[in-house]
C-alpha positions in Angstrom: 148.3 39.4 22.3 148.4 42.1 24.9 145.6 42.2 27.4 144.1 45.0 29.5 144.5 45.1 33.2 142.5 42.7 35.3 140.5 43.1 38.5 139.5 40.5 41.0 139.8 36.9 40.2 142.7 35.3 38.3 142.4 33.9 34.9 142.6 30.3 36.2 139.9 30.9 38.7 137.7 32.4 36.1 138.2 29.6 33.7 137.2 27.2 36.5 134.1 29.2 37.2 133.1 29.3 33.6 132.9 25.5 33.6 129.7 25.6 35.5 128.0 28.4 33.6 124.6 28.0 32.1 124.1 26.0 28.8 125.7 27.5 25.8 128.3 29.4 27.7 130.6 26.7 28.7 132.9 26.1 25.6 136.3 27.5 26.5 136.6 25.8 29.9 136.0 22.2 28.5 139.1 22.2 26.4 140.8 18.7 26.3 142.6 16.4 24.0 139.3 16.1 22.2 139.6 19.8 21.2 143.2 20.2 19.7 142.3 23.7 18.5 142.4 24.9 22.0 146.3 24.8 21.9 147.5 28.3 22.3 150.7 27.4 20.4 148.7 27.6 17.1 148.0 30.8 15.2 144.3 31.9 15.2 143.8 30.9 11.6 145.3 27.5 12.2 143.0 27.0 15.2 140.0 27.9 13.3 140.9 25.6 10.4 141.4 22.7 12.7 138.1 23.4 14.5 136.2 23.6 11.0 137.4 20.1 10.1 135.4 18.8 13.1 132.2 20.8 12.3 129.2 19.7 10.6 127.0 21.9 8.4 124.6 22.3 11.3 127.4 23.2 13.6 128.5 25.9 11.2 125.1 27.3 10.6 124.5 27.5 14.5 127.2 30.1 14.5 125.7 32.4 11.8 122.7 33.9 13.6 121.6 35.0 16.9 118.9 33.8 19.3 116.9 35.2 22.2 119.4 35.4 25.1 116.7 35.1 27.8 115.3 31.8 26.3 118.8 30.5 25.6 120.0 31.1 29.1 116.7 30.4 30.8 116.7 33.8 32.4 113.3 35.6 32.6 114.1 39.2 33.1 117.7 39.8 34.1 119.7 42.3 32.2 121.4 40.5 29.4 122.6 41.4 25.8 121.2 42.7 22.6 122.7 39.8 20.7 123.6 36.1 21.6 125.0 33.1 19.8 124.9 29.9 21.9 128.1 28.1 22.4 128.7 24.5 21.4 130.4 22.7 24.5 131.0 19.5 22.5 133.4 21.4 20.3 134.7 23.8 23.1 133.1 26.8 21.2 132.1 29.4 23.7 128.9 31.4 23.4 129.1 34.7 21.7 127.3 37.7 23.5 127.1 41.1 21.8 126.1 44.5 23.4 125.9 48.2 22.6 128.7 50.3 23.9 129.9 53.5 22.2 129.6 55.5 25.5 129.9 52.6 27.8 128.3 49.2 28.2 124.7 50.1 27.4 121.3 48.5 26.8 119.7 46.8 29.8 123.1 46.4 31.5 123.4 47.9 35.0 126.4 48.8 37.1 128.6 50.1 34.2 130.1 53.5 33.7 128.4 56.1 31.6 131.2 57.9 29.6 130.7 60.9 27.4 129.2 60.5 24.0 131.6 59.7 21.1 131.3 63.2 19.7 132.7 64.3 23.0 135.4 61.6 22.9 136.6 63.0 19.5 136.5 66.5 20.9 139.4 65.7 23.2 141.8 65.1 20.2 143.7 62.8 22.6 144.5 59.3 21.3 146.1 58.3 24.7 143.0 59.1 26.6 140.8 57.6 23.9 142.8 54.3 24.1 142.5 54.4 27.8 138.7 54.9 27.6 138.5 52.0 25.1 140.5 49.7 27.5 138.1 50.8 30.3 134.9 50.1 28.4 136.3 46.8 27.2 137.2 45.5 30.7 133.8 46.5 31.9 132.2 44.6 29.0 134.3 41.5 29.7 133.3 41.7 33.4 129.7 41.8 32.4 130.0 38.6 30.3 130.1 40.5 27.0 132.4 39.3 24.1 131.6 41.7 21.4 131.2 45.4 22.0 129.2 47.1 19.3 131.5 50.1 19.0 132.9 52.5 17.7 130.6 54.3 15.2 132.8 56.0 12.6 130.2 57.3 10.2 131.1 60.8 8.8 129.0 63.7 10.1 127.7 64.7 6.6 124.2 65.9 7.9 124.5 67.8 11.2 120.8 67.3 11.8 121.5 63.5 11.9 119.8 62.0 15.0 122.9 59.8 15.6 125.4 62.7 15.2 126.4 62.3 18.9 127.2 58.6 18.3 130.2 59.1 16.0 133.4 61.2 15.7 132.6 64.2 13.7 133.1 65.3 10.1 136.7 64.5 9.2 137.9 61.1 8.1 141.4 61.5 9.5 140.3 62.6 13.0 137.6 59.8 13.0 140.1 57.3 11.9 142.6 58.1 14.5 140.0 58.2 17.3 138.7 54.9 16.1 142.1 53.2 16.0 142.9 54.4 19.6 139.6 53.1 21.0 139.6 49.8 19.2 143.2 49.1 20.5 142.0 49.9 23.9 138.9 47.7 23.8 140.7 44.7 22.2 143.4 44.9 24.9 140.9 42.9 26.8 139.4 39.5 25.5 136.7 41.5 23.8 136.0 42.1 20.0 135.4 45.7 18.9 132.9 46.3 16.2 133.4 49.2 13.8 130.1 50.5 12.3 128.0 51.2 10.3 129.7 50.2 7.2 129.8 52.0 4.9 127.5 55.0 5.2 124.9 56.0 7.8 124.5 59.7 7.4 120.9 60.1 8.4 118.1 58.6 10.4 115.3 59.7 8.1 114.1 56.7 6.2 117.2 54.9 7.3 116.2 51.4 6.2 115.5 52.4 2.6 117.5 55.5 1.7 120.1 55.0 -1.0 123.3 56.9 -0.5 124.1 57.8 -4.1 127.7 58.6 -4.0 130.8 58.7 -6.5 133.5 56.3 -6.0 136.2 58.8 -5.3 134.2 60.5 -2.5 133.3 57.1 -1.0 137.1 56.2 -0.7 138.4 59.6 0.4 135.8 60.7 2.9 133.6 57.7 4.1 135.8 54.6 3.9 139.0 55.8 5.6 138.0 55.2 9.2 136.9 51.7 8.4 140.3 51.1 6.5 142.2 52.4 9.6 140.1 50.2 11.9 141.1 47.2 9.9 144.7 48.0 8.9 145.9 49.8 12.0 143.8 48.6 14.9 143.0 45.1 13.5 139.3 45.3 14.5 137.6 42.0 15.0 134.2 42.7 13.5 132.5 45.2 11.2 128.8 46.0 11.3 127.2 46.6 8.0 124.6 49.4 7.9 121.0 50.0 7.3 120.2 51.6 4.0 121.6 51.2 0.5 124.8 52.4 -1.3 123.9 53.1 -4.8 120.7 51.1 -4.6 122.3 48.0 -3.1 121.5 47.0 0.4 124.6 47.5 2.6 124.5 44.0 4.1 124.3 42.3 0.7 126.6 44.6 -1.2 129.4 42.4 -2.7 131.5 45.4 -3.8 131.7 46.7 -0.2 131.8 43.6 1.8 134.1 41.5 -0.3 135.9 43.6 -2.9 136.7 46.5 -0.6 136.6 45.1 2.9 138.1 41.8 2.3 140.4 42.3 -0.7 141.3 45.9 -0.6 141.5 46.3 3.3 142.6 42.7 4.1 139.9 42.3 6.8 139.9 38.8 8.3 137.3 39.2 11.0 133.5 38.8 10.7 130.8 41.0 9.3 127.7 41.3 11.5 124.5 42.8 10.4 122.9 45.8 12.1 119.8 44.6 14.0 117.2 43.8 11.3 119.4 44.8 8.3 119.6 41.4 6.7 117.3 41.3 3.7 118.1 38.0 2.1 119.6 34.7 2.4 121.6 33.9 -0.9 122.6 37.6 -1.9 123.8 38.3 1.7 125.8 35.1 2.2 127.4 35.4 -1.2 128.2 39.2 -0.7 130.1 38.6 2.6 127.8 38.9 5.5 128.7 36.3 8.2 126.4 36.8 11.2 122.7 37.8 11.2 121.4 39.7 14.1 119.4 39.6 16.2 117.6 36.4 15.0 117.9 33.8 12.2 115.2 34.5 9.7 117.6 34.3 6.7 120.7 32.4 8.1 119.1 29.3 9.8 116.8 27.0 7.7 116.8 29.3 4.7 120.6 29.1 4.5 120.6 25.3 5.0 118.2 25.1 2.1 120.3 27.4 -0.1 123.5 25.3 0.8 121.7 22.1 -0.1 120.6 23.5 -3.4 124.0 24.9 -4.3 122.8 28.7 -4.4 125.2 29.2 -1.6 128.2 26.8 -1.8 129.4 24.7 1.2 132.7 26.6 1.1 130.9 29.9 1.5 129.2 28.6 4.6 132.5 27.3 5.9 134.1 30.7 5.2 131.4 32.6 7.2 132.1 30.3 10.1 135.8 30.6 9.8 135.6 34.4 9.9 133.7 34.3 13.2 136.0 31.7 14.7 139.3 33.3 13.6 138.2 36.5 15.2 137.3 34.7 18.4 140.6 32.9 18.6 142.5 36.1 17.7 140.9 38.1 20.5 141.1 35.6 23.3 137.3 34.6 23.6 138.3 30.9 23.6 141.2 31.3 26.0 140.0 34.0 28.4 136.3 33.5 28.9 134.4 36.1 30.8 132.8 35.5 34.3 129.7 33.3 34.5 127.0 35.5 32.8 124.2 34.7 35.4 126.4 35.8 38.2 127.4 39.1 36.8 124.0 40.3 35.4 123.3 42.6 38.4 127.0 43.2 39.4 128.6 46.7 39.6 131.7 46.7 37.7 132.3 50.5 37.6 135.3 51.4 39.7 136.7 54.8 40.9 139.4 54.5 38.3 136.7 54.0 35.5 134.8 57.0 36.9 138.0 59.1 36.7 138.4 58.3 33.0 134.8 59.4 32.5 135.6 62.7 34.3 138.9 63.3 32.6 137.2 62.7 29.2 134.2 65.1 30.0 136.7 67.8 31.1 139.1 67.4 28.0 136.1 67.4 25.7 134.5 70.6 26.9 134.9 73.3 24.2 135.1 76.9 25.2 133.4 78.7 22.3 133.3 82.3 23.6 134.9 84.1 26.5 134.6 87.9 26.4 136.4 89.9 28.9 137.6 86.9 30.8 134.3 86.0 32.0 135.5 82.5 32.6 137.0 81.0 34.8 134.5 82.4 37.4 136.1 84.7 39.9 133.1 85.9 42.0 133.6 87.8 45.3 132.4 85.9 48.4 128.7 86.2 49.0 128.0 86.2 45.3 124.8 84.4 43.9 125.0 82.1 40.9 121.7 81.2 39.2 121.7 77.7 37.7 119.0 77.4 35.3 117.7 74.9 32.6 116.5 71.3 32.4 120.0 69.8 32.0 121.2 71.4 35.2 119.4 68.7 37.2 116.9 70.7 39.1 114.7 67.7 38.4 116.4 64.8 36.6 119.7 65.1 34.8 119.4 61.5 33.4 117.8 62.5 29.9 120.7 64.9 29.2 123.8 63.0 29.9 123.6 60.8 26.8 121.9 60.6 23.4 118.9 58.4 22.9 118.5 55.0 21.3 120.8 52.0 21.5 123.8 54.1 22.7 122.0 55.5 25.7 123.7 54.9 29.0 122.9 57.1 32.1 125.0 55.5 34.8 124.0 54.5 38.3 124.0 57.9 39.8 124.9 60.7 37.4 126.3 63.9 39.0 124.2 66.9 38.0 125.6 70.3 37.4 123.5 71.8 40.1 125.0 69.3 42.7 128.6 70.0 41.6 128.3 73.7 41.0 126.6 74.1 44.4 129.4 72.3 46.1 132.2 74.2 44.3 130.4 77.5 44.7 130.3 76.9 48.5 134.1 76.5 48.6 134.3 79.9 46.9 131.9 81.5 49.4 129.1 81.8 46.8 125.5 80.9 47.0 123.5 79.0 44.3 119.9 79.4 43.4 118.2 77.0 40.9 115.3 77.1 38.5 114.3 74.2 36.0 113.8 76.6 33.1 110.3 75.5 32.4 108.7 78.8 33.0 110.2 82.0 31.5 109.0 84.4 34.1 110.3 82.3 36.9 113.8 81.8 35.3 114.0 85.6 34.6 113.2 86.2 38.2 116.1 83.9 39.3 118.4 85.6 36.9 117.7 89.1 38.3 118.4 88.0 41.8 121.9 86.6 40.8 125.3 88.1 40.1 125.8 85.5 37.3 123.6 83.0 35.4 124.7 79.6 34.1 122.0 78.4 31.7 122.1 74.9 30.5 120.6 74.3 26.9 120.0 70.9 25.2 118.9 69.3 22.0 118.3 65.6 22.9 119.4 63.8 19.7 118.2 60.2 19.4 118.5 57.2 17.1 115.6 56.8 14.7 114.8 60.5 14.1 116.8 63.4 12.6 116.3 66.9 14.0 114.1 69.1 11.9 116.7 71.8 12.0 119.7 73.1 14.0 117.7 75.4 16.5 117.4 74.5 20.1 114.1 72.9 20.7 111.4 74.1 23.1 111.8 77.9 22.7 115.3 77.8 24.4 116.7 80.6 22.2 113.9 82.9 23.6 115.0 81.8 27.1 118.6 82.8 26.4 117.6 86.1 25.0 115.4 87.0 27.9 117.9 85.8 30.5 120.7 87.9 28.9 118.4 90.9 29.1 117.6 90.3 32.8 121.3 89.5 33.6 124.0 90.4 31.0 126.4 88.2 32.9 124.9 85.0 31.5 127.0 82.0 30.6 125.5 79.3 28.3 126.4 75.7 28.5 125.3 73.5 25.6 124.5 69.9 26.3 124.1 68.9 22.6 125.0 66.0 20.4 126.3 68.3 17.6 126.0 71.8 16.1 123.2 74.2 17.1 122.4 77.8 15.9 123.0 80.5 18.4 121.0 83.6 17.4 121.8 85.1 20.9 125.5 84.7 20.7 126.3 88.4 20.8 124.1 88.9 23.9 126.1 86.6 26.2 129.7 86.8 27.3 130.6 83.1 27.3 129.6 79.8 25.8 130.7 76.3 26.5 129.9 73.1 24.5 129.7 70.2 26.9 128.2 67.7 24.5 126.5 64.7 26.3 129.0 64.5 29.1 128.0 61.1 30.8 127.7 60.5 34.4 130.4 62.9 35.6 128.5 65.8 33.9 128.4 68.0 36.8 131.8 67.5 38.3 133.3 68.2 34.7 131.4 71.4 34.1 131.9 72.7 37.6 135.7 72.2 37.2 135.8 74.0 33.9 133.6 76.9 35.1 135.7 77.6 38.2 139.0 77.1 36.4 140.0 74.0 38.2 140.9 72.6 34.8 141.4 74.2 31.3 138.6 73.7 28.8 140.6 71.3 26.6 138.1 70.4 23.8 138.2 71.4 20.2 135.4 71.0 17.7 135.4 67.8 15.7 132.6 69.3 13.6 131.9 72.7 12.0 129.1 74.8 13.6 127.1 76.5 10.9 125.8 80.1 11.1 122.4 79.3 9.6 120.3 76.3 8.7 121.0 76.9 5.0 124.7 77.3 5.2 125.6 73.5 5.3 127.1 71.1 2.7 123.9 69.1 2.3 121.4 72.0 2.0 119.0 70.8 -0.7 116.1 68.3 -0.2 117.8 66.0 -2.9 120.8 65.8 -0.6 118.9 65.5 2.7 116.6 63.8 3.4 116.6 62.7 -0.2 114.3 62.7 -3.3 111.5 60.2 -4.2 110.0 60.2 -0.7 113.4 60.0 0.8 114.5 56.9 -1.3 117.5 58.6 -2.9 120.1 60.9 -1.1 122.3 62.6 -3.6 125.9 63.2 -2.3 126.3 65.9 -4.9 128.6 67.9 -2.5 131.1 65.2 -3.3 134.4 65.8 -1.5 133.2 69.1 0.2 132.0 67.6 3.5 132.3 69.6 6.7 135.0 72.4 6.7 136.0 71.4 3.2 132.7 72.8 1.8 133.0 76.1 4.0 136.6 76.5 2.6 135.8 75.7 -1.0 132.7 78.0 -1.0 134.3 80.7 1.1 131.5 80.6 3.7 132.1 81.8 7.2 130.9 79.2 9.8 129.7 80.3 13.3 132.6 78.2 14.7 135.1 76.3 12.5 136.3 72.7 12.7 139.1 72.4 15.1 138.2 75.5 17.1 138.3 75.9 20.8 139.6 78.5 23.3 141.7 78.1 26.3 142.1 80.0 29.5 145.7 80.7 28.4 147.3 81.5 25.1 149.7 79.9 22.7 152.1 80.8 19.9 153.5 78.8 17.1 156.9 79.2 15.6 160.0 77.6 13.9 158.3 75.6 11.2 160.6 73.0 9.6 159.7 70.6 6.8 162.1 67.8 6.3 161.8 65.0 3.6 163.8 62.0 2.6 162.4 59.8 -0.1 158.8 59.1 0.9 159.5 59.9 4.6 158.4 63.4 5.7 158.2 65.2 9.0 156.9 68.6 9.9 158.3 70.2 13.1 157.3 73.4 14.9 157.4 74.9 18.4 154.3 75.6 20.5 154.6 78.0 23.4 152.3 78.8 26.3 152.3 82.6 26.3 149.7 83.0 29.0 149.7 83.1 32.8 148.4 79.7 33.5 148.8 76.0 32.4 146.6 74.9 29.6 146.2 72.6 26.6 146.1 73.2 22.8 145.8 71.1 19.8 148.2 71.8 17.1 146.7 70.9 13.7 148.4 70.2 10.4 146.4 70.6 7.1 147.7 69.8 3.5 146.6 72.0 0.6 146.9 70.1 -2.6 147.9 71.7 -6.0 144.8 73.1 -7.6 144.9 70.8 -10.6 144.4 67.8 -8.2 140.8 68.7 -7.7 140.9 68.3 -3.9 139.3 70.6 -1.3 141.4 73.7 -0.2 142.9 71.9 2.7 142.5 68.7 4.6 143.6 67.5 8.1 146.6 65.2 8.0 148.0 65.3 11.5 147.5 66.7 15.0 148.9 66.7 18.5 147.5 67.7 21.8 150.0 69.6 24.0 149.7 70.6 27.7 152.2 73.3 28.8 152.8 75.4 31.9 153.1 79.2 31.5 156.1 80.2 29.5 157.1 76.7 28.5 157.5 75.5 25.0 157.6 72.1 23.3 158.6 70.9 19.8 155.9 69.0 17.9 156.8 66.7 15.1 154.1 65.2 12.9 155.0 62.5 10.3 153.5 62.6 6.9 153.3 59.6 4.6 152.5 59.3 0.8 148.9 58.7 1.7 148.9 62.3 3.1 149.3 63.5 -0.5 147.3 60.9 -2.3 143.9 60.9 -4.0 141.8 58.0 -5.0 142.1 57.0 -8.6 138.7 55.5 -9.5 139.7 54.3 -12.8 142.7 52.4 -11.5 141.0 51.6 -8.1 144.0 52.6 -6.1 145.6 55.6 -4.3 147.9 57.7 -6.3 150.2 60.7 -5.5 150.0 63.6 -7.9 153.3 65.5 -8.4 153.3 69.0 -7.5 153.8 71.7 -4.9 151.9 71.2 -1.7 151.2 73.8 1.0 151.7 72.7 4.6 149.4 74.6 7.0 149.8 74.5 10.8 147.5 76.2 13.2 145.0 76.0 16.0 141.9 75.4 13.9 140.9 75.0 10.2 140.5 78.8 10.0 143.4 79.7 12.5 146.5 79.0 10.5 149.7 80.2 12.2 152.4 78.6 10.1 152.8 78.1 6.4 155.4 76.1 4.3 155.8 74.2 1.1 156.7 70.6 0.1 157.3 69.6 -3.5 156.4 65.9 -4.2 
């Protein structure tokens, strides 16, 4: 299978090096005639089958749960992994190391690149860049001795207050699916297994271990499952992580309907299912439902599973099937054939390269969304000698580290993140401007700085983190009052939002320009400085609707979020109307719609053409840069189903990012498939096209439709 680029030692040298690694990590390099499954001429499934014939029950059980990596590798305090399964050198089975990684190789790892948060990755709407980012993260993981990267998170943003909103790709299943496919393909170009998570629903952190997502079958298949289906069917992901919580009162990691009926039989998944950390609740039910690997320890899948196998409550073939799933994925993705460097030698190594940092910078630039730009406030064109006041905690007057990433298992700050203050000061100096700074902790001090400046750049934040939902969508710590007072002191105030998702903006009419920078990773400052001064076009588009008020959201009742019965039951009564679908169906105007984003130039759409031949359909149109400078736009295609079908008013079914010089045009062609016009038939348990007249809508956001046409199915 294709591999990512390599740096440093050759594969042969690395295999030689691995032969002297600490106990439990040696498997792949000891291949010999005694391990016939090490032959690369065999298919992965055949290799796994051969290996299983040589394994005892205890050998198989040893694959099915994790151990403490520090104890297993006899390492006291070096940065290691969040999960570890020792190898079996006698059978040439390499160790399996797992680590967090949605925004870079995280956890206790050092010397890795901090990329923008996944919500920012989605905001690029750029599959090519997303695949490059995935390949880069995968190679860094491999170079740090990591075999399984616990990414991406594809949970749909149902509740904007969700503390892990930043960790996934937004509210739309199609955008989330395409982003996931690109990143998984990139990660797995290396000998690294990607892990799509958290299957199937993880829409809130409040009571996350025990809340039951009570959802109808059609909504489950049309909104929440498509990213997982695409990860399996299009990207051939090697692992799936089952979630905390329950789906209709059945724990996710012992849910036979989800893990076997849907994932294995309907999607055709042949990799392994790993539990989220601490989300295994049983032995017999979990094993029989389809869970393969318990993490981080073996409370249920060691002695208890051996007893269950001995008593027949879990069959021997089931245990063998669990081991087969893990081994097949390891063979498929090169873990036997291309082992990582010796783990003990790379624990403290720096694997972040200038090329990796450039990917982080490009992603941060392309993900920045220009939400408002009255009178061409941006890009900055200040006369020489002007003063810029840079204000706010995320600016880096003190430490920028808490603001470049979301909190929890996905947090990664990088070795030396570039603060906005550093980069703006350097860029302003080139323009002949002067920068003054204020941390934004004292209102009177901040206002004083604003009055002394020709322009204010205020950095606001929300600091989402795993384990806690936000109480509401307001900026914390009285930041709204700061913005209002700064705007009164200096009407030329630009607001930059370092947030993990939507926030309210009661001060929006008081400021001329607003940028959404998300959690931008270690190239935070360089990216925002480039956007502010116009060195790059703000290329991002919203992957999530920004509501106008706390109440104008799809899940607006306590029964929906955080749930009734002390948060035990979350009613998904909004059904298909998630995100922009709800705003369209209920004719509610959001603050900023899904897909929205301004540019420093302008674009026109023309020449819509819809062609069909049997089940093959293509929509073509022309996009023209009508402005005076180069820039990027994201052309979006939505399908509006016939009313009798019972779908939301329109749904994203295609998009393409285009970059054009002034006056230039390009033809965009987006292919549609029968799935683009299908609904889930719950009675038949299959996708079905309903005959009728469909509207084809093309535009620059869900609320900015430029071209309209029809297609009869």
